[in-house]
TIFILUM-696972 format. One line per field, with one value per atom (N, C-alpha, C, CB): residue number from 1; y, x, z. Coordinates in Angstrom, 2 decimals. Glycine has a CB too. Example, Ala and Ser with C-alpha at 12.3 -4.5 7.8 and 13.67 -1.06 7.14 Angstrom:
BEGIN
i: (1,1,1,1,2,2,2,2)
c2: (-5.69,-4.50,-3.30,-4.47,-2.25,-1.06,0.03,-0.60)
c1: (13.19,12.30,13.20,11.31,12.85,13.67,12.90,14.08)
c3: (7.80,7.80,7.80,9.05,7.08,7.14,7.87,5.72)
END
This chain:
BEGIN
i: (1,1,1,1,2,2,2,2,3,3,3,3,4,4,4,4,5,5,5,5,6,6,6,6,7,7,7,7,8,8,8,8,9,9,9,9,10,10,10,10,11,11,11,11,12,12,12,12,13,13,13,13,14,14,14,14,15,15,15,15,16,16,16,16,17,17,17,17,18,18,18,18,19,19,19,19,20,20,20,20,21,21,21,21,22,22,22,22,23,23,23,23,24,24,24,24,25,25,25,25,26,26,26,26,27,27,27,27,28,28,28,28,29,29,29,29,30,30,30,30,31,31,31,31,32,32,32,32,33,33,33,33,34,34,34,34,35,35,35,35,36,36,36,36,37,37,37,37,38,38,38,38,39,39,39,39,40,40,40,40,41,41,41,41,42,42,42,42,43,43,43,43,44,44,44,44,45,45,45,45,46,46,46,46,47,47,47,47,48,48,48,48,49,49,49,49,50,50,50,50,51,51,51,51,52,52,52,52,53,53,53,53,54,54,54,54,55,55,55,55,56,56,56,56,57,57,57,57,58,58,58,58,59,59,59,59,60,60,60,60,61,61,61,61,62,62,62,62,63,63,63,63,64,64,64,64,65,65,65,65,66,66,66,66,67,67,67,67,68,68,68,68,69,69,69,69,70,70,70,70,71,71,71,71,72,72,72,72,73,73,73,73,74,74,74,74,75,75,75,75,76,76,76,76,77,77,77,77,78,78,78,78,79,79,79,79,80,80,80,80,81,81,81,81,82,82,82,82,83,83,83,83,84,84,84,84,85,85,85,85,86,86,86,86,87,87,87,87,88,88,88,88,89,89,89,89,90,90,90,90,91,91,91,91,92,92,92,92,93,93,93,93,94,94,94,94,95,95,95,95,96,96,96,96,97,97,97,97,98,98,98,98,99,99,99,99,100,100,100,100,101,101,101,101,102,102,102,102,103,103,103,103,104,104,104,104,105,105,105,105,106,106,106,106,107,107,107,107,108,108,108,108,109,109,109,109,110,110,110,110,111,111,111,111,112,112,112,112,113,113,113,113,114,114,114,114,115,115,115,115,116,116,116,116,117,117,117,117,118,118,118,118,119,119,119,119,120,120,120,120,121,121,121,121,122,122,122,122,123,123,123,123,124,124,124,124,125,125,125,125,126,126,126,126,127,127,127,127,128,128,128,128,129,129,129,129,130,130,130,130,131,131,131,131,132,132,132,132,133,133,133,133,134,134,134,134,135,135,135,135,136,136,136,136,137,137,137,137,138,138,138,138,139,139,139,139,140,140,140,140,141,141,141,141,142,142,142,142,143,143,143,143,144,144,144,144,145,145,145,145,146,146,146,146,147,147,147,147,148,148,148,148,149,149,149,149,150,150,150,150,151,151,151,151,152,152,152,152,153,153,153,153,154,154,154,154,155,155,155,155,156,156,156,156,157,157,157,157,158,158,158,158,159,159,159,159,160,160,160,160,161,161,161,161,162,162,162,162,163,163,163,163,164,164,164,164,165,165,165,165,166,166,166,166,167,167,167,167,168,168,168,168,169,169,169,169,170,170,170,170,171,171,171,171,172,172,172,172,173,173,173,173,174,174,174,174,175,175,175,175,176,176,176,176,177,177,177,177,178,178,178,178,179,179,179,179,180,180,180,180,181,181,181,181,182,182,182,182,183,183,183,183,184,184,184,184,185,185,185,185,186,186,186,186,187,187,187,187,188,188,188,188,189,189,189,189,190,190,190,190,191,191,191,191,192,192,192,192,193,193,193,193,194,194,194,194,195,195,195,195,196,196,196,196,197,197,197,197,198,198,198,198,199,199,199,199,200,200,200,200,201,201,201,201,202,202,202,202,203,203,203,203,204,204,204,204,205,205,205,205,206,206,206,206,207,207,207,207,208,208,208,208,209,209,209,209,210,210,210,210,211,211,211,211,212,212,212,212,213,213,213,213,214,214,214,214,215,215,215,215,216,216,216,216,217,217,217,217)
c2: (-3.75,-2.71,-1.35,-2.93,-0.45,0.90,1.63,1.67,2.24,2.90,4.11,3.31,4.76,5.94,5.63,7.02,4.37,3.99,4.30,2.49,5.59,6.01,5.82,7.45,5.44,5.20,3.76,5.54,2.92,1.49,1.20,0.71,0.48,0.03,-1.19,1.16,-1.95,-3.20,-3.00,-4.00,-1.80,-1.58,-0.98,-0.67,-0.23,0.40,0.00,1.95,-0.83,-1.26,-0.08,-2.36,-0.22,0.89,1.46,0.42,0.60,1.13,2.03,-0.02,1.82,2.68,4.01,1.98,3.94,5.17,6.05,4.83,5.42,6.22,6.80,5.39,6.12,6.68,7.96,5.66,7.91,9.10,10.20,8.73,9.79,10.76,11.52,10.05,10.79,11.42,12.30,10.36,11.83,12.62,13.96,11.82,13.91,15.13,16.09,14.79,15.55,16.39,17.04,15.57,16.26,16.80,17.85,15.68,17.58,18.55,19.86,17.98,19.75,20.95,21.72,20.56,21.01,21.67,22.32,20.66,21.64,22.22,23.49,21.20,23.46,24.66,25.82,24.35,25.53,26.58,27.12,26.05,26.22,26.64,27.49,25.43,27.24,27.95,29.03,26.95,29.20,30.18,31.58,30.12,31.88,33.19,32.99,34.07,32.75,32.56,33.89,31.98,33.86,35.07,34.89,35.44,36.00,35.96,35.47,37.34,35.89,35.41,34.50,36.59,33.18,32.25,32.11,30.89,31.82,31.49,30.07,31.68,29.59,28.26,27.15,28.00,27.15,26.07,26.08,26.17,27.25,27.37,26.95,28.80,27.32,26.99,25.48,27.69,24.81,23.35,22.67,22.84,23.10,22.50,22.78,23.02,23.96,24.29,23.44,25.77,23.22,22.38,20.95,22.40,20.41,19.03,18.89,18.59,19.79,19.74,19.91,20.81,20.85,21.09,19.88,22.33,19.25,18.06,16.92,17.61,16.71,15.65,15.96,15.48,17.21,17.59,17.37,19.07,17.75,17.54,16.06,18.20,15.25,13.81,13.23,13.11,13.69,13.19,13.57,13.73,14.82,15.27,14.53,16.78,14.31,13.58,12.13,13.61,11.55,10.14,9.95,9.54,10.80,10.61,11.64,10.65,12.67,13.73,14.72,13.15,15.77,16.82,16.33,17.98,15.28,14.77,14.06,13.81,13.73,13.05,13.98,12.21,15.30,16.26,16.13,17.69,15.58,15.41,14.40,14.95,13.57,12.58,13.07,11.28,14.33,14.86,14.79,16.28,15.14,15.04,13.63,15.46,12.62,11.23,10.88,10.26,11.14,10.77,11.54,11.00,12.84,13.65,13.21,15.13,12.91,12.44,11.13,12.27,10.19,8.91,9.11,7.95,9.93,10.12,10.73,10.98,11.80,12.47,11.58,13.80,10.92,10.05,8.89,9.51,8.24,7.10,7.53,6.42,8.66,9.12,9.40,10.38,10.13,10.44,9.16,11.43,8.26,6.99,6.19,6.16,6.13,5.39,6.00,5.37,7.32,8.00,7.95,9.45,7.89,7.90,6.70,7.92,5.57,4.36,4.41,3.18,5.34,5.46,6.08,6.29,6.88,7.54,6.53,8.75,6.30,5.35,5.74,5.28,4.76,5.01,5.24,6.18,5.30,5.48,4.30,6.79,4.21,3.07,3.55,2.19,2.79,3.12,2.46,2.69,3.22,2.58,1.67,3.64,2.01,1.21,-0.10,2.02,-0.38,-1.69,-2.72,-1.58,-2.34,-3.24,-3.46,-2.69,-4.70,-5.03,-4.43,-6.54,-4.24,-3.65,-2.24,-3.62,-1.47,-0.10,-0.09,0.66,-0.86,-0.86,-1.45,-1.64,-2.46,-3.08,-2.12,-4.37,-1.35,-0.41,0.65,0.28,1.17,2.15,1.52,2.75,0.28,-0.42,-0.63,-1.76,-0.99,-1.22,0.07,-1.80,1.20,2.49,2.71,3.65,2.47,2.64,1.63,2.48,0.39,-0.68,-0.34,-2.02,0.05,0.38,1.62,0.62,2.63,3.84,3.53,4.85,2.63,2.26,1.76,1.19,0.86,0.26,1.20,-1.05,2.05,3.06,3.99,3.86,4.42,5.30,4.60,5.73,3.34,2.60,2.48,1.24,2.16,2.00,3.34,1.36,4.40,5.71,6.24,6.71,5.97,6.49,5.63,6.59,4.30,3.40,2.64,2.42,2.68,1.94,0.43,2.35,-0.28,-1.75,-2.23,-2.34,-1.37,-1.76,-2.07,-0.64,-1.38,-1.64,-3.04,-0.60,-3.45,-4.79,-5.85,-4.92,-5.52,-6.48,-6.87,-5.90,-5.95,-6.25,-7.40,-5.00,-7.68,-8.78,-10.14,-8.63,-10.12,-11.37,-11.83,-11.21,-11.04,-11.44,-10.95,-12.92,-11.11,-10.58,-11.36,-10.55,-12.64,-13.47,-14.23,-14.47,-14.60,-15.17,-16.49,-15.38,-17.31,-18.62,-18.57,-19.52,-17.36,-17.20,-16.75,-16.19,-16.50,-16.02,-16.95,-15.84,-18.28,-19.16,-19.10,-20.58,-18.69,-18.60,-17.18,-18.98,-16.17,-14.80,-14.23,-13.93,-14.54,-13.94,-14.31,-14.37,-15.61,-15.93,-15.28,-17.44,-15.22,-14.61,-13.13,-14.79,-12.42,-11.00,-10.75,-10.39,-11.58,-11.42,-11.63,-12.40,-12.68,-12.96,-11.84,-14.31,-11.34,-10.29,-9.00,-10.01,-8.70,-7.49,-7.69,-7.09,-8.88,-9.15,-9.11,-10.51,-9.46,-9.41,-7.98,-10.00,-7.00,-5.61,-5.31,-4.65,-5.87,-5.66,-6.20,-6.33,-7.41,-8.01,-7.20,-9.47,-6.79,-6.05,-4.75,-5.74,-3.98,-2.70,-2.85,-1.88,-3.68,-3.75,-4.49,-4.42,-5.64,-6.46,-5.84,-7.88,-5.22,-4.61,-3.52,-4.02,-2.61,-1.53,-2.07,-0.53,-2.97,-3.56,-4.27,-4.55,-5.09,-5.87,-5.01,-6.82,-3.99,-3.13,-2.31,-2.18,-1.83,-1.03,-1.91,-0.25,-3.11,-4.05,-4.34,-5.37,-4.51,-4.74,-3.57,-4.99,-2.35,-1.17,-1.17,0.11,-1.46,-1.44,-2.51,-1.63,-3.66,-4.72,-4.27,-6.02,-3.57,-3.06,-2.05,-2.43,-1.16,-0.18,-0.88,0.78,-1.91,-2.65,-3.31,-3.68,-3.90,-4.57,-3.56,-5.35,-2.43,-1.41,-0.86,-0.26,-0.58,-0.05,-1.07,0.39,-2.35,-3.40,-3.48,-4.75,-3.32,-3.42,-2.13,-3.80,-1.00,0.31,1.17,1.00,1.01,1.63,3.15,1.26,3.82,5.28,5.98,5.73,5.21,5.81,5.00,5.92,5.59,4.93,5.42,5.23,4.52,4.95,5.71,3.73,6.82,7.67,6.96,8.86,6.12,5.43,4.60,4.52,3.99,3.19,4.09,2.38,5.23,6.18,6.72,7.33,7.09,7.62,6.56,8.06,5.31,4.23,4.04,2.93,4.11,3.92,5.09,3.75,6.30,7.46,7.31,8.79,6.89,6.67,5.59,6.26,4.50,3.42,3.89,2.22,4.70,5.22,6.07,6.04,6.89,7.75,6.90,8.79,5.93,5.08,4.30,4.11,3.73,2.96,3.83,2.27,5.08,6.01,6.26,7.33,6.52,6.79,5.58,7.20,4.39,3.17,3.01,1.94,3.24,3.06,4.04,3.24,5.32,6.30,6.20,7.72,5.81,5.64,4.50,5.37,3.36,2.24,2.61,1.01,3.37,3.80,4.66,4.59,5.60,6.46,5.67,7.58,4.71,3.89,3.07,2.96,2.46,1.64,2.49,0.96,3.65,4.53,5.04,5.72,5.38,5.88,4.81,6.35,3.56,2.47,2.31,1.16,2.47,2.38,3.51,2.35,4.65,5.80,5.65,7.08,4.81,4.63,3.83,3.92,3.87,3.17,1.68,3.43,1.12,-0.32,-1.12,-0.68,-2.23,-3.06,-4.52,-2.58)
c1: (86.50,85.91,86.18,84.38,86.71,86.95,85.62,87.89,85.35,84.08,83.84,84.00,84.90,84.73,84.94,85.69,84.86,85.07,83.82,85.44,83.53,82.29,82.31,82.01,83.48,83.56,83.20,84.94,83.04,82.88,81.57,82.95,81.67,80.50,80.89,79.93,79.91,80.24,80.91,78.99,80.91,81.45,82.86,80.53,83.19,84.51,85.16,84.40,86.21,86.89,87.57,87.91,87.87,88.46,89.74,88.73,90.62,91.89,91.69,92.83,90.61,90.32,89.73,89.36,88.74,88.08,89.00,86.82,89.84,90.78,91.88,91.38,92.23,93.17,92.60,93.51,91.34,90.69,90.55,89.31,90.28,90.17,91.48,89.80,92.60,93.91,94.23,95.01,93.91,94.17,93.42,93.75,92.16,91.36,91.90,89.89,92.26,92.80,94.12,93.01,95.02,96.30,96.13,97.21,95.20,94.94,94.41,93.93,93.52,92.96,94.03,91.82,94.88,95.95,96.95,96.67,97.28,98.21,97.64,98.54,96.34,95.69,95.73,94.24,95.42,95.41,96.82,94.82,97.82,99.20,99.77,100.09,99.31,99.88,98.96,100.20,97.81,96.85,97.44,95.53,98.11,98.72,100.15,97.89,101.06,102.45,103.04,103.26,103.75,104.31,105.80,103.59,106.52,107.96,108.22,108.58,107.38,107.44,106.24,107.45,106.44,105.31,104.57,105.79,103.27,102.47,102.75,100.99,102.00,102.27,102.13,101.33,101.01,100.76,101.78,99.34,102.04,103.04,104.41,103.08,104.72,106.02,106.18,106.20,105.11,105.15,105.41,103.82,104.68,104.86,106.26,103.79,106.77,108.10,109.17,108.40,109.01,109.98,109.95,109.69,108.76,108.62,109.19,107.15,108.81,109.26,110.77,108.56,111.32,112.75,113.53,113.10,113.01,113.67,113.68,112.98,112.56,112.48,113.39,111.04,113.44,114.31,115.78,114.08,116.19,117.58,117.92,117.85,116.98,117.20,117.36,116.04,116.54,116.61,117.92,115.43,118.35,119.60,120.79,119.78,120.76,121.84,121.92,121.66,120.77,120.73,120.97,119.39,120.35,120.39,121.24,118.99,121.65,122.38,121.42,123.32,121.98,121.14,120.32,121.99,120.80,120.05,118.77,120.93,118.65,117.45,116.33,117.79,116.55,115.53,114.27,116.07,114.38,113.22,112.22,113.66,112.68,111.80,111.24,112.55,111.51,111.04,109.52,111.49,108.72,107.26,106.81,106.54,107.40,107.03,107.43,107.68,108.69,109.19,108.48,110.70,108.27,107.60,106.16,107.64,105.48,104.08,104.00,103.47,104.88,104.89,105.22,105.89,106.23,106.66,105.58,107.88,104.96,103.93,102.71,103.52,102.30,101.12,101.37,100.75,102.52,102.82,102.90,104.14,103.54,103.68,102.31,104.55,101.46,100.13,99.31,99.39,99.43,98.70,99.14,98.90,100.45,100.96,100.49,102.49,100.57,100.20,98.70,100.66,97.90,96.45,95.97,95.76,96.61,96.19,96.46,96.88,97.30,97.57,96.38,98.83,95.60,94.44,93.31,93.98,92.83,91.72,90.50,91.34,89.96,88.79,89.12,88.06,90.41,90.81,91.65,91.61,91.81,92.49,93.62,91.51,94.70,95.82,95.63,97.17,95.61,95.57,96.76,95.51,97.89,99.10,99.11,100.30,98.04,97.97,97.31,97.21,97.10,96.53,97.56,95.19,97.78,98.81,98.49,98.95,97.21,96.85,97.42,95.33,97.38,97.90,99.41,97.51,100.11,101.57,102.06,102.17,101.34,101.74,101.54,100.95,100.47,100.23,101.33,98.85,101.75,102.84,104.15,102.99,104.38,105.59,105.66,105.68,104.54,104.51,104.79,103.15,104.33,104.64,106.15,103.92,106.79,108.25,108.95,108.73,108.48,109.10,109.04,108.39,107.86,107.71,108.54,106.22,108.50,109.28,110.76,109.03,111.25,112.66,113.09,112.94,112.32,112.71,112.43,111.98,111.44,111.22,112.43,109.92,112.90,114.06,115.29,114.34,115.49,116.64,116.64,116.67,115.49,115.39,115.54,114.05,114.95,115.04,116.47,114.13,117.22,118.58,119.57,119.02,119.45,120.46,119.99,120.87,118.70,118.20,118.31,118.96,118.65,118.71,119.83,118.92,120.82,121.92,121.40,122.97,120.34,119.76,119.17,118.69,118.49,117.90,118.99,116.93,120.04,121.12,121.83,122.12,121.87,122.57,121.93,122.63,120.65,119.97,120.41,118.46,121.13,121.47,122.89,121.25,123.66,125.02,126.00,125.10,127.30,128.33,128.49,129.65,128.13,128.26,126.96,129.47,126.69,125.39,125.09,125.33,126.14,125.87,125.54,127.07,125.65,125.24,123.79,126.15,123.13,121.75,120.82,121.21,120.86,119.96,120.16,120.14,121.34,121.63,121.34,123.10,121.85,121.77,120.36,122.72,119.63,118.31,117.35,117.72,117.22,116.34,116.78,116.27,118.11,118.61,118.24,120.13,118.44,118.12,116.63,118.61,115.83,114.37,113.91,113.64,114.42,114.04,114.50,114.65,115.72,116.25,115.44,117.73,114.97,114.17,112.75,114.14,112.22,110.90,110.94,110.39,112.10,112.25,112.11,113.60,112.41,112.24,110.77,112.79,109.90,108.47,108.04,107.65,108.49,108.17,108.78,108.66,110.04,110.75,110.03,112.17,109.64,109.00,107.59,108.95,106.79,105.37,105.13,104.59,105.74,105.47,106.08,106.02,107.26,107.88,106.98,109.25,106.52,105.65,104.34,105.39,103.73,102.45,102.57,101.97,103.60,103.75,103.97,104.89,104.78,105.06,103.83,106.21,103.06,101.89,100.78,101.38,100.64,99.68,100.06,99.62,101.36,101.82,101.50,103.31,101.65,101.29,99.81,101.66,98.98,97.53,97.10,96.79,97.74,97.44,97.83,98.18,98.97,99.42,98.42,100.81,97.93,96.94,95.70,96.58,95.24,94.05,94.24,93.69,95.42,95.69,95.74,97.01,96.41,96.52,95.15,97.44,94.32,92.97,92.10,92.31,92.35,91.59,91.95,91.83,93.24,93.70,93.48,95.16,93.70,93.56,92.67,94.96,91.36,90.46,90.53,89.08,90.79,90.70,92.06,89.84,93.13,94.44,95.46,94.86,96.00,97.07,98.41,96.95,99.20,100.46,101.34,101.23,101.91,102.71,103.91,103.18,104.63,105.77,105.36,106.45,104.20,103.72,103.41,102.46,102.77,102.45,103.72,101.60,104.69,105.96,106.67,106.88,106.64,107.27,106.61,107.23,105.27,104.55,104.77,103.07,104.87,105.18,106.58,105.09,107.52,108.89,108.92,109.80,108.21,108.17,107.53,107.39,106.48,105.82,106.77,104.58,107.56,108.52,109.61,109.13,110.12,111.19,110.73,111.68,109.52,109.01,108.81,107.70,108.41,108.29,109.65,107.66,110.65,111.99,112.57,112.91,112.33,112.84,112.24,112.53,110.93,110.26,110.81,108.74,110.88,111.32,112.82,110.96,113.60,115.04,115.30,115.75,114.64,114.80,114.32,114.05,113.22,112.70,113.73,111.38,114.33,115.33,116.57,115.74,116.97,118.14,117.89,118.52,116.71,116.39,116.39,115.03,115.77,115.72,117.13,114.77,117.88,119.24,120.13,119.86,119.98,120.75,120.39,120.52,119.12,118.72,119.28,117.21,119.56,120.11,121.61,119.86,122.27,123.70,123.99,124.31,125.23,125.61,125.34,127.10,124.62,124.31,125.57,123.20,125.68,126.86,126.52,128.01)
c3: (-15.56,-16.40,-15.77,-16.57,-16.55,-16.06,-15.89,-17.02,-14.74,-14.50,-15.39,-13.08,-15.86,-16.70,-18.18,-16.26,-18.54,-19.93,-20.72,-20.04,-20.83,-21.45,-22.96,-21.13,-23.51,-24.94,-25.30,-25.44,-24.29,-24.55,-25.27,-23.24,-26.37,-27.11,-27.92,-28.02,-28.41,-29.11,-30.46,-29.31,-31.00,-32.34,-32.33,-33.11,-31.28,-31.19,-29.88,-31.31,-29.93,-28.68,-28.00,-28.98,-26.70,-25.93,-26.52,-24.54,-27.05,-27.56,-28.76,-27.92,-29.52,-30.66,-30.20,-31.64,-29.32,-28.88,-28.03,-28.09,-27.21,-26.43,-27.31,-25.31,-28.39,-29.35,-29.97,-30.46,-30.38,-30.94,-29.88,-31.50,-28.66,-27.57,-27.40,-26.26,-27.38,-27.22,-28.42,-27.03,-29.61,-30.82,-30.78,-32.07,-30.36,-30.30,-29.25,-29.99,-28.08,-27.01,-27.44,-25.72,-28.06,-28.49,-29.59,-28.99,-30.52,-31.59,-31.01,-32.60,-30.02,-29.38,-28.63,-28.43,-27.88,-27.14,-28.08,-26.22,-29.18,-30.16,-30.77,-31.26,-31.04,-31.60,-30.61,-31.99,-29.36,-28.34,-28.10,-27.03,-28.16,-27.89,-29.02,-27.67,-30.26,-31.41,-31.97,-32.51,-31.36,-31.87,-31.79,-31.10,-30.69,-30.51,-30.00,-29.53,-30.92,-30.54,-30.08,-31.71,-28.97,-28.41,-28.16,-27.11,-28.17,-27.89,-26.47,-28.10,-25.55,-24.18,-23.98,-23.13,-24.16,-24.22,-22.90,-24.66,-23.03,-21.87,-21.43,-22.16,-20.46,-19.88,-20.90,-18.72,-21.64,-22.59,-23.72,-23.16,-24.28,-25.34,-24.83,-25.89,-23.60,-23.02,-22.85,-21.67,-22.41,-22.24,-23.57,-21.63,-24.60,-25.92,-26.46,-26.89,-26.26,-26.75,-26.07,-26.54,-24.78,-24.05,-24.57,-22.53,-24.77,-25.26,-26.66,-25.24,-27.54,-28.93,-29.02,-29.77,-28.25,-28.27,-27.75,-27.46,-26.69,-26.14,-27.15,-24.85,-27.83,-28.85,-30.03,-29.33,-30.41,-31.54,-31.19,-31.93,-30.00,-29.59,-29.52,-28.22,-29.04,-28.97,-30.36,-28.23,-31.30,-32.67,-33.33,-33.50,-33.17,-33.77,-33.17,-33.59,-31.86,-31.21,-31.69,-29.70,-32.02,-32.42,-33.92,-32.05,-34.74,-36.19,-36.92,-36.73,-36.24,-36.92,-37.57,-37.96,-38.14,-38.73,-39.91,-39.16,-40.60,-41.75,-41.33,-42.56,-40.06,-39.58,-39.22,-38.41,-39.34,-38.93,-39.77,-39.02,-40.99,-41.85,-41.26,-43.24,-40.33,-39.71,-38.37,-39.50,-38.05,-36.77,-36.62,-36.62,-37.64,-37.46,-37.07,-38.74,-37.69,-37.37,-35.94,-38.36,-35.59,-34.27,-33.16,-34.19,-33.38,-32.36,-32.17,-32.75,-33.26,-33.16,-32.39,-34.56,-32.74,-32.02,-30.55,-32.67,-30.27,-28.89,-28.02,-28.85,-28.50,-27.70,-27.53,-28.34,-28.61,-28.51,-27.55,-29.90,-27.66,-26.80,-25.34,-27.22,-25.08,-23.70,-23.08,-23.64,-23.79,-23.26,-23.09,-24.18,-24.04,-23.95,-22.73,-25.22,-22.51,-21.36,-20.05,-21.40,-19.96,-18.71,-18.45,-18.74,-19.50,-19.33,-18.52,-20.69,-18.71,-18.01,-16.51,-18.59,-16.08,-14.64,-13.92,-14.40,-14.64,-14.05,-13.90,-14.92,-12.69,-12.49,-13.33,-11.00,-14.03,-14.86,-16.32,-14.34,-16.65,-18.04,-18.51,-18.21,-19.81,-20.40,-21.30,-21.18,-21.36,-22.24,-23.60,-21.61,-24.68,-26.00,-26.24,-27.10,-25.61,-25.82,-25.04,-25.44,-24.28,-23.63,-24.53,-22.30,-25.79,-26.78,-27.89,-27.35,-28.25,-29.24,-30.61,-29.35,-30.91,-32.20,-32.34,-32.36,-31.24,-31.28,-31.44,-30.01,-30.62,-30.69,-32.01,-29.51,-32.51,-33.77,-34.94,-34.02,-34.91,-36.01,-36.07,-35.84,-34.91,-34.90,-35.34,-33.51,-34.92,-35.31,-36.81,-34.60,-37.42,-38.86,-39.64,-39.29,-39.10,-39.74,-39.76,-39.00,-38.62,-38.54,-39.44,-37.09,-39.44,-40.24,-41.73,-39.97,-42.20,-43.62,-43.97,-43.96,-43.10,-43.34,-43.44,-42.24,-42.59,-42.60,-43.98,-41.55,-44.55,-45.83,-47.00,-46.04,-46.89,-47.93,-47.99,-47.65,-46.83,-46.76,-47.34,-45.30,-46.97,-47.47,-48.98,-46.86,-49.56,-51.01,-51.71,-51.39,-51.16,-51.81,-51.83,-51.10,-50.77,-50.68,-51.45,-49.23,-51.34,-51.88,-53.12,-50.83,-53.42,-54.56,-54.36,-55.80,-55.45,-55.37,-54.44,-56.76,-54.22,-53.33,-51.93,-53.27,-51.51,-50.19,-50.12,-49.84,-51.19,-51.23,-51.33,-52.41,-52.07,-52.30,-51.02,-53.27,-50.03,-48.79,-48.01,-47.91,-48.28,-47.62,-48.16,-47.77,-49.28,-49.97,-49.72,-51.44,-48.97,-48.69,-49.73,-48.57,-49.46,-50.37,-51.67,-49.66,-51.66,-52.88,-53.11,-52.76,-54.35,-54.71,-54.01,-56.19,-53.77,-53.20,-51.69,-53.42,-51.10,-49.70,-49.55,-49.02,-50.68,-50.63,-49.85,-52.04,-50.05,-49.29,-47.77,-49.74,-47.35,-45.92,-45.40,-45.63,-46.12,-45.63,-45.71,-46.41,-46.78,-46.97,-45.84,-48.30,-45.47,-44.33,-43.03,-44.14,-42.80,-41.57,-41.51,-41.46,-42.62,-42.66,-42.50,-43.97,-43.14,-43.03,-41.60,-43.97,-40.96,-39.57,-38.65,-39.11,-38.86,-37.98,-38.12,-38.30,-39.33,-39.51,-38.99,-40.99,-39.14,-38.58,-37.05,-39.05,-36.49,-35.03,-34.51,-34.61,-35.37,-34.95,-34.68,-36.03,-35.48,-35.28,-33.92,-36.40,-33.62,-32.33,-31.19,-32.27,-31.38,-30.33,-29.97,-30.78,-30.98,-30.73,-30.16,-31.99,-30.81,-30.45,-29.14,-31.56,-28.98,-27.80,-26.54,-28.00,-26.65,-25.48,-24.90,-25.84,-25.76,-25.29,-24.76,-26.42,-25.51,-25.10,-23.76,-26.16,-23.60,-22.37,-21.14,-22.51,-21.28,-20.13,-19.70,-20.44,-20.67,-20.32,-19.76,-21.55,-20.27,-19.68,-18.23,-20.49,-17.99,-16.62,-15.71,-16.61,-16.22,-15.43,-15.09,-16.18,-16.08,-15.85,-14.85,-17.18,-14.92,-13.95,-12.55,-14.32,-12.45,-11.15,-10.60,-11.27,-11.48,-11.03,-10.52,-12.17,-11.24,-10.81,-9.47,-11.83,-9.24,-7.97,-6.83,-8.05,-7.09,-6.04,-5.68,-6.50,-6.70,-6.44,-5.73,-7.74,-5.99,-5.33,-3.85,-6.01,-3.56,-2.18,-1.41,-2.15,-2.09,-1.45,-2.35,-1.19,-2.28,-3.25,-3.34,-2.94,-2.25,-2.25,-2.15,-1.10,-2.21,-2.09,-2.88,-0.62,-3.92,-4.67,-4.12,-6.22,-3.56,-2.94,-3.93,-2.39,-3.49,-4.35,-4.97,-3.58,-4.22,-4.86,-6.08,-3.85,-6.02,-7.15,-8.34,-6.76,-8.08,-9.14,-9.79,-8.59,-8.97,-9.48,-10.34,-8.32,-9.88,-10.63,-11.98,-9.84,-12.02,-13.28,-14.24,-13.01,-13.70,-14.55,-15.15,-13.73,-14.31,-14.78,-15.87,-13.61,-15.67,-16.65,-17.95,-16.10,-17.85,-19.04,-19.87,-18.66,-19.20,-19.91,-20.55,-18.96,-19.79,-20.30,-21.53,-19.21,-21.48,-22.61,-23.84,-22.24,-23.63,-24.75,-25.38,-24.29,-24.54,-25.03,-25.76,-23.88,-25.23,-25.87,-27.26,-25.01,-27.38,-28.67,-29.70,-28.52,-29.36,-30.35,-30.62,-29.90,-29.60,-29.82,-30.80,-28.49,-30.60,-31.53,-32.93,-31.02,-32.98,-34.28,-35.01,-34.11,-34.29,-34.90,-35.33,-33.93,-34.51,-34.85,-36.10,-33.68,-36.20,-37.37,-38.65,-37.20,-38.58,-39.75,-40.10,-39.51,-39.06,-39.29,-39.93,-37.97,-39.50,-40.11,-41.57,-39.36,-41.91,-43.31,-44.15,-43.43,-43.51,-44.22,-44.48,-43.43,-43.70,-43.87,-45.14,-42.65,-45.56,-46.79,-46.63,-47.14,-47.58,-47.54,-47.81,-48.58,-47.09,-47.28,-47.00,-46.37)
END
């Protein structure tokens, strides 16, 4: 049990309350950073500009200029996942992303968005690609395509969930062995892992959406 888990109650599990906690903190920081935009930004505005610009460049490099319309989705997921991952490193706090419900909910948003984009751009041709090039291949191709797309849900949600749970277990073991001192190499490794897992999630999300935008075949 985290000693600072002041949100814990029988009606709202930790991953829900910490999700709301992060949402409120990010909303407050965004308001403070954009309340008085300046040509020569202050520290908070500068931090947000660096993060947003880095995410935008990553999105354009991955999806091209036509993918900029998905920037709000990708940026929101990226910032939320990163903060959630890093929060669990702090003793007494919990990562919302160490719960499969959180990672699965974000994955389903990406999954649904992917197919909405595909249908809107290509129409029935997008659905037809799941059935194979000829009608008599439908019994073979349709199950294969369905399984392969469902595997994306497992890939995105379980990978993030498993890695963050592993980080939290490591923090617990370290605090148990060395209660008042968390070795710096372990902290650096967990920060690095948190960043990598965030990048993996949003990169795969962008790739899936970008593939749906391409010509169906």
